[in-house]
C-alpha positions as CSV (number, residue, x, y, z in Angstrom):
1,M,0.0,0.0,0.0
2,N,1.3,3.4,-0.9
3,P,1.9,6.0,2.0
4,I,-1.0,8.2,1.0
5,E,-3.4,5.2,1.0
6,Q,-2.1,4.1,4.4
7,I,-3.2,7.5,5.9
8,L,-6.5,7.5,4.1
9,T,-7.4,4.1,5.4
10,D,-7.5,5.6,8.9
11,F,-8.4,9.2,8.2
12,P,-10.9,10.7,5.7
13,L,-8.5,13.5,4.9
14,M,-4.8,13.9,4.6
15,I,-3.7,17.4,5.4
16,L,-0.8,18.9,3.4
17,D,1.3,21.9,4.5
18,G,1.1,25.3,2.9
19,A,3.5,27.7,1.1
20,L,7.1,27.3,1.9
21,A,8.4,30.4,0.1
22,T,5.8,32.7,1.8
23,E,7.0,31.6,5.2
24,L,10.7,31.8,4.3
25,E,10.1,35.4,3.3
26,R,8.3,36.0,6.6
27,Y,11.4,34.8,8.4
28,G,13.4,37.3,6.4
29,C,14.8,35.3,3.5
30,D,15.3,36.9,0.1
31,L,13.9,34.6,-2.6
32,N,14.2,37.0,-5.5
33,D,16.6,34.6,-7.3
34,P,16.5,32.0,-10.1
35,L,17.0,29.3,-7.4
36,W,14.0,30.6,-5.4
37,S,13.6,28.5,-2.2
38,A,16.5,26.3,-3.3
39,K,18.8,29.3,-2.5
40,I,17.8,29.0,1.2
41,L,19.1,25.4,1.3
42,L,22.5,27.0,0.6
43,E,22.1,30.0,3.0
44,K,19.8,29.3,5.9
45,P,18.8,25.6,6.1
46,R,17.7,25.9,9.7
47,V,14.9,28.3,8.7
48,I,13.6,25.7,6.3
49,K,13.5,23.2,9.1
50,Q,11.6,25.7,11.3
51,V,9.0,26.3,8.6
52,H,8.4,22.5,8.4
53,T,8.0,22.4,12.2
54,D,5.5,25.3,12.0
55,Y,3.4,23.4,9.6
56,F,3.5,20.2,11.6
57,E,2.4,22.1,14.7
58,A,-0.5,23.6,12.6
59,G,-1.7,20.1,11.8
60,A,-0.1,19.1,8.6
61,D,0.2,15.4,7.9
62,C,2.9,16.0,5.2
63,A,5.9,18.3,4.7
64,I,6.8,19.2,1.1
65,T,10.6,19.7,0.8
66,A,12.5,22.8,-0.4
67,S,13.6,21.0,-3.6
68,Y,11.1,22.4,-6.0
69,Q,13.7,24.5,-7.8
70,A,16.7,22.6,-6.6
71,T,18.6,20.8,-9.5
72,V,22.2,19.9,-10.1
73,K,22.2,22.0,-13.3
74,G,20.8,25.0,-11.4
75,Y,23.4,24.8,-8.6
76,R,26.2,24.2,-11.1
77,R,25.1,27.3,-12.9
78,R,25.6,29.1,-9.5
79,G,29.2,27.8,-9.3
80,L,28.8,24.7,-7.1
81,S,30.3,21.4,-7.8
82,E,28.1,18.4,-8.8
83,L,28.8,16.8,-5.4
84,E,27.8,20.0,-3.5
85,A,24.6,20.3,-5.6
86,A,23.7,16.6,-4.8
87,M,24.3,17.2,-1.1
88,L,22.0,20.2,-1.1
89,I,19.2,18.3,-2.9
90,K,19.5,15.5,-0.4
91,Q,19.6,18.0,2.5
92,S,16.1,19.3,1.5
93,V,14.8,15.8,2.5
94,E,16.9,15.5,5.6
95,L,15.7,18.8,7.0
96,A,12.1,17.7,6.6
97,V,12.8,14.3,8.1
98,D,14.6,15.8,11.1
99,A,11.7,18.2,11.7
100,R,9.2,15.4,11.4
101,D,11.0,13.1,13.7
102,A,11.6,15.7,16.3
103,F,7.9,16.7,16.2
104,W,6.8,13.1,16.4
105,S,9.1,12.2,19.3
106,I,6.8,14.3,21.6
107,E,4.0,12.0,22.7
108,T,1.3,14.6,22.9
109,N,1.9,15.3,19.2
110,Q,0.9,11.8,18.2
111,H,-2.7,11.9,19.4
112,G,-5.5,11.9,16.8
113,R,-3.3,12.1,13.7
114,P,-1.1,10.0,11.5
115,K,2.7,10.1,11.6
116,P,3.5,12.9,9.0
117,L,5.1,12.1,5.7
118,V,8.0,13.8,4.0
119,A,7.2,14.5,0.3
120,A,10.1,15.4,-1.8
121,S,9.2,18.2,-4.2
122,V,9.9,17.6,-7.9
123,G,9.2,20.8,-9.7
124,P,8.7,21.0,-13.5
125,Y,11.4,21.7,-16.0
126,G,10.1,25.3,-16.2
127,A,11.0,25.8,-12.5
128,Y,14.7,25.1,-13.4
129,L,14.4,27.6,-16.3
130,A,13.0,30.2,-13.9
131,D,11.4,32.0,-16.8
132,G,7.7,31.4,-16.1
133,S,7.4,28.6,-18.6
134,E,5.7,26.3,-16.1
135,F,2.7,28.6,-16.7
136,H,2.4,27.2,-20.3
137,G,4.6,24.0,-20.5
138,D,5.8,24.8,-24.0
139,Y,9.4,23.8,-23.4
140,G,10.2,22.5,-26.9
141,L,11.5,19.3,-25.3
142,C,10.4,15.7,-26.1
143,E,9.5,13.1,-23.5
144,E,12.9,11.5,-23.6
145,E,14.6,14.8,-22.9
146,L,12.3,15.4,-19.9
147,V,13.1,11.9,-18.6
148,L,16.8,12.7,-18.7
149,F,16.2,16.0,-16.9
150,H,14.1,14.5,-14.0
151,R,15.9,11.2,-13.4
152,E,19.0,12.5,-11.5
153,R,17.1,14.6,-9.1
154,I,14.5,12.0,-8.4
155,R,17.2,9.5,-7.7
156,L,18.9,11.8,-5.2
157,L,15.6,12.6,-3.4
158,I,14.8,8.9,-3.1
159,E,18.3,8.1,-1.7
160,A,17.8,10.8,0.9
161,G,14.8,9.0,2.4
162,A,11.7,10.7,1.2
163,D,8.4,8.8,1.9
164,V,6.8,9.9,-1.4
165,L,7.6,12.2,-4.3
166,A,5.5,15.4,-4.8
167,C,5.7,15.9,-8.6
168,E,4.0,19.3,-8.6
169,T,3.0,22.3,-10.7
170,I,3.3,20.1,-13.8
171,P,1.9,22.1,-16.8
172,C,1.7,19.4,-19.5
173,L,0.9,15.7,-19.9
174,V,4.2,15.0,-21.7
175,E,6.1,15.9,-18.6
176,A,3.8,13.8,-16.4
177,K,4.5,10.9,-18.8
178,A,8.2,11.5,-18.5
179,I,8.0,11.4,-14.7
180,A,6.0,8.2,-14.8
181,R,8.7,6.6,-16.9
182,V,11.4,7.7,-14.5
183,L,9.5,6.1,-11.6
184,K,9.7,2.7,-13.3
185,D,13.4,2.8,-12.5
186,F,12.5,2.9,-8.8
187,P,9.7,0.3,-8.5
188,D,9.2,0.6,-4.7
189,V,8.6,4.4,-4.9
190,Y,5.3,6.3,-5.1
191,A,4.6,9.8,-6.2
192,W,1.7,12.1,-6.5
193,L,1.2,14.1,-9.7
194,S,-0.4,17.5,-9.5
195,F,-0.9,19.8,-12.4
196,S,-1.2,23.6,-12.6
197,A,-4.4,24.6,-14.3
198,K,-5.6,27.7,-16.2
199,D,-9.3,27.3,-15.9
200,E,-12.1,24.9,-14.8
201,Q,-11.1,22.1,-17.2
202,H,-7.7,22.6,-18.6
203,I,-4.1,22.4,-17.3
204,N,-1.7,25.2,-18.3
205,S,-0.8,23.5,-21.6
206,G,-4.4,23.5,-22.6
207,E,-4.9,19.8,-22.2
208,K,-7.9,18.6,-20.3
209,I,-7.4,17.5,-16.7
210,A,-9.9,14.7,-17.4
211,D,-7.5,13.3,-20.1
212,C,-4.5,13.6,-17.7
213,A,-6.3,11.8,-14.9
214,R,-7.4,9.0,-17.3
215,W,-3.9,8.4,-18.5
216,L,-2.4,8.4,-15.0
217,E,-5.1,5.9,-13.8
218,G,-3.1,3.2,-15.4
219,E,0.2,4.1,-13.6
220,P,0.4,2.1,-10.4
221,Q,3.2,4.2,-8.8
222,I,1.1,7.4,-9.0
223,A,-0.4,7.6,-5.5
224,A,-2.7,10.6,-6.1
225,V,-3.7,12.9,-8.9
226,G,-4.7,16.5,-8.8
227,I,-4.0,20.2,-8.9
228,N,-1.8,22.7,-7.2
229,C,-0.6,26.3,-7.8
230,T,-4.0,27.2,-9.3
231,A,-6.6,29.8,-8.5
232,P,-9.2,28.5,-6.0
233,Q,-12.2,29.3,-8.1
234,F,-11.2,26.6,-10.7
235,V,-10.6,23.8,-8.2
236,E,-14.0,22.4,-7.5
237,S,-14.7,21.8,-11.2
238,L,-11.2,20.4,-11.7
239,I,-11.8,17.9,-8.9
240,T,-15.1,16.8,-10.5
241,E,-13.3,16.3,-13.9
242,A,-10.4,14.4,-12.4
243,K,-12.5,12.2,-10.1
244,A,-14.7,11.1,-13.0
245,N,-11.6,9.7,-14.7
246,T,-9.6,8.0,-12.0
247,A,-10.1,6.0,-8.8
248,K,-6.9,7.4,-7.3
249,P,-7.1,9.9,-4.4
250,I,-7.6,13.5,-5.6
251,I,-5.1,15.9,-4.2
252,V,-5.5,19.7,-4.3
253,Y,-3.4,22.5,-2.9
254,P,-4.2,25.7,-4.7
255,N,-2.9,29.2,-4.3
256,L,-4.5,31.6,-1.8
257,G,-6.3,33.3,-4.8
258,E,-3.9,36.1,-5.7
259,T,-2.4,36.6,-9.1
260,Y,1.3,36.0,-9.8
261,D,3.3,37.9,-12.5
262,P,6.2,35.7,-13.5
263,E,8.1,38.6,-15.0
264,S,8.0,40.9,-12.0
265,K,7.8,37.9,-9.6
266,Q,5.2,39.8,-7.6
267,W,1.7,38.9,-6.4
268,S,-1.4,41.1,-6.7
269,N,-3.5,41.6,-3.6
270,E,-6.7,40.4,-5.2
271,G,-7.8,37.5,-3.0
272,S,-10.4,34.8,-3.5
273,A,-14.0,35.8,-2.9
274,E,-14.2,33.3,0.0
275,P,-11.8,32.5,2.8
276,F,-9.4,29.8,1.9
277,V,-10.5,27.5,4.7
278,V,-14.1,27.7,3.6
279,N,-13.0,26.6,0.1
280,T,-11.1,23.6,1.4
281,K,-14.2,22.2,3.1
282,R,-16.1,22.5,-0.2
283,W,-13.2,20.7,-2.1
284,F,-13.4,17.9,0.4
285,E,-17.1,17.6,-0.2
286,A,-16.5,17.5,-3.9
287,G,-14.2,14.5,-3.5
288,A,-10.6,15.7,-2.7
289,T,-9.1,13.6,0.1
290,V,-5.6,15.2,0.2
291,I,-5.8,19.0,0.7
292,G,-3.4,21.8,1.6
293,G,-2.2,25.1,0.3
294,C,0.3,26.4,-2.3
295,C,1.6,30.0,-2.8
296,R,0.7,32.6,-0.2
297,T,-1.0,30.2,2.2
298,T,0.3,30.0,5.7
299,P,0.3,27.8,8.8
300,E,-2.9,29.5,9.9
301,D,-4.7,28.2,6.8
302,I,-3.5,24.7,7.6
303,R,-4.6,25.1,11.2
304,G,-8.0,26.1,9.8
305,I,-8.2,22.8,7.8
306,H,-7.2,20.8,10.8
307,A,-9.9,22.5,12.9
308,W,-12.8,21.4,10.6
309,A,-11.2,18.0,9.7
310,R,-10.0,16.8,13.1
311,G,-11.5,19.2,15.6
């Protein structure tokens, strides 16, 4: 049984964490950099561990690591050696594992909840480019080239001891297919696959979420299918479309509802019409069983999910 199914056999909802970058900035980190949160692995790893702890204390059943934009190529471009880059990528998992184990060692933290998972973030090829191309997925690469890009980092994250892979913000089906191929090299490993979407039915490439879910249904190592880094108003429809085409758990962790400009790397202040926590309850009722938050969400948002799900 995959780790997500193990939790869902005992609990109706698995609660993810929220935004990592938002909290790192709140702790004073500067993320205006092509490496984004991967830069903080190099500069202030203890702050990353603290953010993971904050989310566990808020009620999260899973920490997503700071490896979204961490790649050997990206670190080499910064002047690090291949060995140094590999050590930083592995450190992203080790920080989350250390935070989880320290949290779980306190007996009072074990009541009424599962032992939290560590999900190693595998961002899309566009995250490595740092040019906003994850918002359309038109990389000009074939499936084989994407397999070669993802294989090395996935191997390092698995070796570091992640419980599951969080293959997230994927904008196109060809990249999902490439990741599924890489997983076959590691037959005991499970991953979730979450797409970024541009409307109620289509992921960022323009392909239908229904078609993506249908294709992934046949991939036994994919533990859950869904949506992240997407506007909240699209999510309920996307859940319905995905759920009609797969029996796998549906995972959603959208943005707070603000709009991101990839050129200026700034967020607008236009929030969702409804509070984020109110939306999460509706997504659960629509069929999502793994729920958390992406950009701009905070431990308070996760605490709010925990309150209605476990309170």
